[in-house]
C-alpha positions in Angstrom: 119.8 91.1 92.0 118.6 93.7 94.6 121.1 95.6 96.7 121.3 94.8 100.4 119.7 97.5 102.5 122.1 97.1 105.5 125.8 97.3 104.9 128.2 94.9 106.6 127.7 95.1 110.4 124.8 97.5 110.3 122.0 95.1 111.2 123.5 94.0 114.5 124.3 97.7 115.3 120.7 98.7 114.7 119.5 95.8 116.8 121.8 96.8 119.6 120.6 100.4 119.3 116.9 99.3 119.5 117.6 97.1 122.5 119.5 99.9 124.2 116.4 102.1 123.9 114.2 99.6 125.7 113.8 95.8 126.2 111.9 94.1 123.3 111.1 90.6 122.2 111.9 89.4 118.7 108.5 90.2 117.2 108.7 93.8 118.6 112.2 94.1 117.1 111.0 93.0 113.7 108.0 95.3 113.9 110.2 98.3 114.8 112.6 97.5 112.0 109.7 97.5 109.5 108.4 100.8 111.0 111.8 102.5 110.8 113.0 101.2 107.4 109.9 100.0 105.5 109.1 99.7 102.7 112.8 99.8 101.6 113.6 97.0 104.1 111.5 94.2 105.2 112.9 92.3 108.2 112.8 88.5 108.1 113.3 86.0 111.0 116.1 84.5 108.9 118.2 87.6 109.3 117.0 89.2 112.5 117.1 86.2 114.8 120.6 85.0 113.9 121.8 88.6 114.5 120.1 88.6 117.9 121.7 85.2 118.7 125.1 86.6 117.7 124.7 89.6 119.9 123.6 87.4 122.8 126.6 85.1 122.2 129.0 88.1 122.4 127.4 89.2 125.7 126.1 92.5 124.2 122.5 91.6 124.9 120.8 89.3 127.3 117.4 87.6 127.2 114.7 87.0 129.8 112.2 84.2 128.9 108.6 84.9 130.0 105.4 83.1 128.9 107.1 81.7 125.7 108.7 84.9 124.6 112.2 86.1 125.2 112.7 89.8 125.9 116.1 91.1 125.0 117.9 94.1 126.4 121.4 95.6 125.9 123.9 94.7 128.6 126.5 97.1 130.0 129.0 95.7 127.5 126.4 96.2 124.8 125.9 99.9 125.7 129.7 100.3 125.8 130.0 98.7 122.3 127.2 100.9 121.0 129.0 104.0 122.4 132.2 102.9 120.6 130.3 102.7 117.3 128.4 106.0 117.6 130.1 107.2 114.4 128.9 104.2 112.4 125.4 104.5 113.8 125.4 108.3 112.9 126.5 107.4 109.4 123.6 104.9 109.1 121.2 107.5 110.5 122.3 110.0 107.9 122.1 107.5 105.0 118.6 106.2 106.0 117.0 109.2 107.7 116.3 107.1 110.8 117.0 108.3 114.3 118.0 106.2 117.4 118.5 107.0 121.0 117.7 109.8 123.3 116.0 112.6 121.4 116.9 115.1 124.2 120.6 114.4 124.0 123.0 116.5 121.9 125.4 113.6 121.3 123.5 111.9 118.5 123.1 115.3 116.8 126.8 115.9 117.0 127.6 112.4 115.7 125.3 112.9 112.7 126.9 116.3 112.1 130.4 114.7 112.1 129.3 111.9 109.8 127.9 114.5 107.4 131.0 116.6 107.3 133.6 113.8 107.4 133.6 113.4 103.6 134.6 117.1 103.2 137.9 116.6 105.1 140.7 117.9 102.9 138.3 119.5 100.4 137.2 122.5 102.4 139.4 125.3 103.8 139.7 124.6 107.6 139.7 128.3 108.5 136.5 128.9 106.6 134.9 125.9 108.2 136.0 127.1 111.6 134.4 130.4 111.1 131.1 128.8 110.0 131.2 126.5 113.1 131.9 129.5 115.4 128.9 131.3 114.0 126.7 128.2 114.3 127.9 127.7 117.9 127.0 131.3 118.8 123.6 130.9 117.2 123.0 127.7 119.2 124.1 129.4 122.4 121.6 132.2 121.7 118.8 129.5 121.6 119.3 129.2 125.4 118.9 132.9 125.9 122.4 133.2 127.5 125.2 135.3 126.2 127.4 133.5 123.7 130.9 132.6 124.7 132.3 135.4 122.5 129.8 137.9 123.9 130.6 136.9 127.5 134.3 137.5 127.0 
């Protein structure tokens, strides 16, 4: 029996992330899922539409019918729920190599970073990790051309 691609609760989370990016109708959602996760995952109406209906019933998305198609978008409650599950979305991104959200925002990068390092908790010397993170922060600050926090003090 083949393993399920999405773990418990991940498909609705992915759908919410896609609908937070921009409004889409069901066919567009399925096409985007196939683009992002294919060929390892092939979306089916039997899994996608019930998940969309559940998100709608929870008030996390709403739908606007137009010319026989319903276009869905994340509600304010949906965006809030998505924000509360950023760590789970980051872990899914790390596991699948897929990226969601604003490419210009640092938040998804930090979320993926935390998800990557979380399994090391208790296995790596915190002082050594702090030193590595300080050097990385200084390197990132230099990307902007400004003095690093350490250099400015």
